[in-house]
C-alpha positions in Angstrom: -0.1 0.0 0.0 1.4 3.4 -1.0 2.4 5.8 1.7 -0.2 8.7 1.6 2.5 11.1 3.2 5.2 10.5 0.7 5.9 13.6 -1.5 3.3 15.7 0.5 5.9 17.8 2.5 3.7 20.8 2.7 5.3 22.8 -0.1 5.2 23.0 -3.7 8.3 22.2 -5.7 8.1 25.3 -7.9 9.0 27.3 -4.7 12.6 26.5 -5.2 12.6 27.3 -8.9 14.4 30.5 -9.7 12.9 33.1 -11.8 15.3 34.3 -14.5 14.8 37.9 -15.3 18.0 38.7 -16.7 19.2 37.6 -20.2 21.0 34.2 -20.8 24.8 33.9 -21.0 24.6 33.7 -24.8 22.3 36.7 -25.2 24.8 38.7 -22.9 27.6 37.7 -25.2 25.7 38.6 -28.3 25.1 42.1 -26.8 28.7 42.5 -25.8 29.8 41.6 -29.4 27.4 44.1 -30.9 28.8 46.8 -28.7 32.4 45.7 -29.3 31.8 46.0 -33.3 30.1 49.5 -32.7 33.3 50.6 -30.9 35.5 49.2 -33.6 33.3 51.0 -36.2 34.0 54.3 -34.3 37.6 53.5 -34.1 37.8 53.1 -37.8 36.2 56.4 -38.7 37.9 59.9 -38.9 38.7 61.6 -35.6 36.6 64.7 -36.4 33.6 62.5 -36.9 34.1 60.7 -33.8 34.4 63.9 -31.8 30.9 64.9 -33.0 29.2 61.6 -31.9 26.8 62.1 -28.9 28.6 59.9 -26.1 30.3 60.2 -22.8 33.8 61.8 -22.6 35.6 58.8 -21.2 34.2 56.4 -24.0 35.3 59.1 -26.7 38.7 59.5 -25.1 39.2 55.7 -25.1 38.2 55.5 -28.9 40.5 58.5 -29.9 43.4 56.9 -27.8 42.8 53.7 -29.7 43.0 55.4 -33.1 46.6 56.6 -32.2 48.0 53.2 -31.3 50.0 51.6 -34.1 51.2 48.5 -32.3 49.1 45.5 -33.0 48.9 44.1 -29.6 48.4 47.5 -27.9 45.6 48.4 -30.3 44.0 44.9 -29.7 44.0 45.5 -25.9 42.7 49.1 -26.3 39.9 47.8 -28.6 39.0 45.5 -25.8 39.0 48.4 -23.4 36.8 50.4 -26.0 34.3 47.5 -26.0 34.3 47.4 -22.0 33.5 51.2 -22.1 30.8 50.7 -24.7 29.1 48.3 -22.2 28.8 51.1 -19.8 26.4 53.0 -22.0 22.7 52.7 -21.6 20.4 51.9 -24.4 19.6 55.4 -25.4 23.2 56.4 -25.6 23.8 53.2 -27.8 21.0 54.1 -30.0 22.1 57.8 -30.6 25.6 56.5 -31.6 24.0 53.9 -34.1 21.7 56.5 -35.5 24.9 58.7 -36.2 26.8 55.9 -37.8 23.7 55.0 -40.0 23.5 58.5 -41.0 27.0 58.6 -42.2 26.5 55.3 -44.3 23.3 57.0 -45.9 25.3 60.0 -46.6 28.3 58.3 -48.1 26.0 56.1 -50.2 24.3 59.1 -51.6 27.7 60.7 -52.3 28.9 57.5 -54.1 25.7 57.5 -56.3 26.2 61.2 -57.2 29.9 60.6 -58.1 29.0 57.6 -60.4 26.3 59.6 -62.0 28.9 62.4 -62.8 31.4 59.8 -64.0 28.7 58.3 -66.4 27.9 61.9 -67.6 31.6 62.6 -68.3 31.9 59.5 -70.3 28.8 60.4 -72.3 30.2 63.8 -73.0 33.2 62.0 -74.6 31.2 59.7 -76.7 28.2 61.6 -77.6 28.0 65.2 -78.9 24.5 65.6 -78.0 25.4 65.2 -74.2 27.2 68.6 -74.5 24.1 70.2 -76.0 21.9 68.8 -73.2 24.5 70.0 -70.5 24.6 73.5 -72.0 20.8 73.8 -72.2 20.6 72.9 -68.5 23.5 75.1 -67.5 23.7 78.0 -69.9 26.3 79.9 -67.7 29.0 77.3 -68.8 31.7 78.4 -71.2 31.1 76.5 -74.3 34.4 76.9 -76.0 36.3 75.8 -72.8 34.2 72.7 -72.4 34.7 71.9 -76.2 38.4 72.1 -75.9 38.4 69.9 -72.7 36.3 67.3 -74.4 38.6 67.3 -77.5 41.7 67.1 -75.2 40.3 64.3 -73.1 39.5 62.2 -76.3 43.1 62.8 -77.3 44.5 61.8 -74.0 42.6 58.6 -74.1 43.6 57.9 -77.7 47.4 58.6 -76.9 47.3 57.0 -73.3 48.4 60.4 -71.9 47.7 61.5 -68.3 44.0 62.3 -68.0 44.3 66.2 -67.3 41.4 67.4 -69.3 39.5 64.2 -68.3 39.7 65.2 -64.6 39.0 68.8 -65.3 35.6 68.0 -66.9 34.9 65.9 -63.7 35.6 69.0 -61.6 33.2 71.1 -63.7 30.4 68.5 -63.3 31.2 68.5 -59.6 30.8 72.2 -59.4 27.5 72.2 -61.2 26.2 69.4 -58.8 27.4 71.6 -55.8 25.6 74.5 -57.1 22.5 72.5 -57.7 22.6 71.1 -54.2 23.0 74.5 -52.5 20.1 75.9 -54.6 18.0 73.0 -53.6 18.8 73.4 -49.9 18.1 77.1 -50.1 14.7 76.4 -51.7 14.0 73.7 -49.0 14.9 76.3 -46.2 12.6 78.9 -48.0 9.7 76.3 -48.1 10.3 75.5 -44.3 10.3 79.2 -43.5 7.1 79.7 -45.5 5.5 76.9 -43.6 6.6 78.4 -40.2 5.1 81.6 -41.3 1.6 80.0 -42.0 
């Protein structure tokens, strides 16, 4: 006959089960790795960019110091220290840093796309005479004779494998045009914003 008292000790076995509110070890390791990589990304950026990132002074100092270390082992240790410093940040600070880095990436992607567009346009100017007509109709302030001379010289440079002096100069002219258009667009956007504020 089974003992009716066996197992009935007056407590439930769940009383001794611990409630785990904190993340698991593997989750903590993942978070640490993400922060370490974020720190490394900052170390690989230009110093003046890092100085503009919203973060505590001690974290910024650790990153700037790491950028100056040339010795491989010393740099590795400093990167570990940067990672340790990154782990002291709260979620909002990390999010602000991530937003800043993302904005740089978006900016550089846009810059790269603009540069490729200018390179395509320059190549078209060298291969298609109609491209010059289109460029001049869009930008009547350009010096027609100067552009024609540059295009002729650039074609000659390519044919004779000479240094691309005129070729580069055409690119600079296209760059100036793009810069003027951008500043005009920014001025127009500011005017629109001011007009909305006035309403």
